N, C-alpha and C positions, 0 to 999 in steps of 0.2 A: 245909413243907406249903403254909403260907399264901402264902410267896413264889411257889411254883410255880404256886399257884391264881391268884394276883394277875397273874403273868406271862402265863398262859394267856388271861385275860380281856383283858389289855392287847393281846396280839397279835391275838385275835379282834376287838376294837374298832377297832384299826388297819387290820386287813383289810377290814372292813366299811365304815370310812371311806373307805379308798382305793378300793374298788369304787364306792361312792357318788359320790365326786368324779370318778372317771372317766366315769360315766354323765352327771353333770351337765355336765363339760366337752364331752362329745360332744353333748348336747342344746344347749348354748349354740353350739358351733361349727355344728351343723346350722342353728339360727336365724339365726346371722349370715350363713350362706351364703344363705339364702332371701332375707334382707334386701337383701343386697348384689347380688343378680341383678337389675341395673337394667334398667327397660324400655327398649325402643328408642324413639327419637324417633318412628319409623314406627308405633308402637302407639297413639298418641295420636289421639283424634277430638274435635272441637269444633265447636260452633255458629258459623256465621259471622253478619254483621249482618243477613242474611235470615232467619235462623233455621234455615238448612239445616246438616246435620251434615256435616262435611268430615273425611275420612279422610286422616290425614298420610301414609299409604303411597303416596298420589297424588304426593307430591313426590320419590320415589325417582328416582335419576338425574340430579337437579339440585341445586346449591347452593341453600341457603336462608337468607335473612336473617329474622331474628325481631327486631321492634322494637316497643317499647311507646310508643304514641303518646298525644298529648292535643291538643285543640283550641284550647286557651287559653294555649299555653306560648310563651316566646321562641323555641323551636326549632320551632314549628309549621310555619313555611315550609319545613322539610326534607320535608313531604309532596310538594313540587313536586319536589325532588331525588330521593325514593324513587320517584316516578312517572316521572320521566325515566330513572332506572337500570333500573326494570322494563320501560319501554317499548323501551329500546335493548338490552337483554340478556335478555329472557325466555325466550330460547332456552337460557340457561346458569342463571338464577337465578330463584327465586320469592321475593317479598318477602310476608312475613306480618305485618300490623298487628294489635297487640293494644292497643286503647284502655284506659287505666287512669287512675284518680283518685288515685293514692298520692302525687302530689307536688304540694303547694300547691292541691289542689282544682281542678286545671286541666283536668279532664275530666268536668265535672258532668252532661253530656248523656245522654240515653237512647240506646239503640242506634240507633233511628230518626233522632234528631237528629244523631247521630255520622255515619250514613250519608250523610244530606242535606249536611251540612257538607263532608265529603270530597269528594263528587260535585260540589257547585256551586262550591266555592273552588279545588279542586286536580284534578279531573278523575281521582280515584283509580280505577284498575281493578285494582290488586293485590288479593289476598285480604284481607278485613278481619274480624276476629273480634269476637264479643260482648264487651263490657266485663268485664275481669277485675282481680284484685288481683295486682300483681307483686312484692309483698314483705309481709312481716309474717305474723301467725298465719292470715291467711286467703288466703295466696298460692296462686294456681292451680297444679295439678300440672304444667303444662308449664314454669312458671318455677320450680318446685321442682326439676325436672329440669335446666334451664339453670343453676342456680345452686348445685348441690350436686355437688362433685368426686366422691363415691361414686356418684352416677347417671350423670354425663356423662363422667367419666374424668379431668377435671383442673380445672374451673373452679368456683370459690366466689364469683365477683363477682356481686352483686346489681346491678340497675340503681340508678344513683346519682341519676338523674332521668329525665324523659321523653326518648324517642329514643335509648335505649341500644340498641346493635346486637349480636346475636350471630349468628354465620355458621356454617353447617354445610357439610360438603362432601356430595359425591353419595352418600355411603354412610349419612348421617344421623349423621356424627361432628361434635361441636362441635369447631371449629378455631380460632375467634377470638372476641374480645369488643371492641367499640369503645364508649367513652363518648359521651354526647349531643353533645359538641362537634364530634366527627368527622364531617364531611359524609358522607352516602351516596356522593358521587361523589369521594371521597378516593382518591388513586391506590394507597394500599395495598389498599383495598376493590377497586378495579378490577382490580389484579394477582391478588388471590385469586380473583376470579370468572373470569379469563381463564387461570388456571393449570392 
């Protein structure tokens, strides 16, 4: 009788455990699904250097190059190449500049100082955004999206220095990453723009 009672209790507990585990798994799967529903690039909005809010859905239908920029870097002359690329191909691509002070303190200026520097030294006319962090604990959400394969579909590569380039296609899908040393006028980038 004790054995039968023990067996009954054991089966009851196993049944309860199994039901409980199933609900936990379902709950976990539900939360995983919600977490992995990545935002679209076009869902982002951000302030530019003038303080105006820019809706990234405005960039639908064009390729996009996202670049983390700095005013006191060995790669700073790439501003000239970025501006040339934008001037010659603005019908196909928009360049988005994101000043960041993450590498060697090479972007110490305020948003107003950055705006003046870019305008006076390089005649920058492509969209420039307020200063952000592109890596670390305070990484801006746009860079979280660009550097997390769970969000963008394939890429985990963070900027390794200033002037790293992320390229998106006309549908807002990340399609390539180029490190700082690659010129904005590199043939591979031009081929991507004209594809």
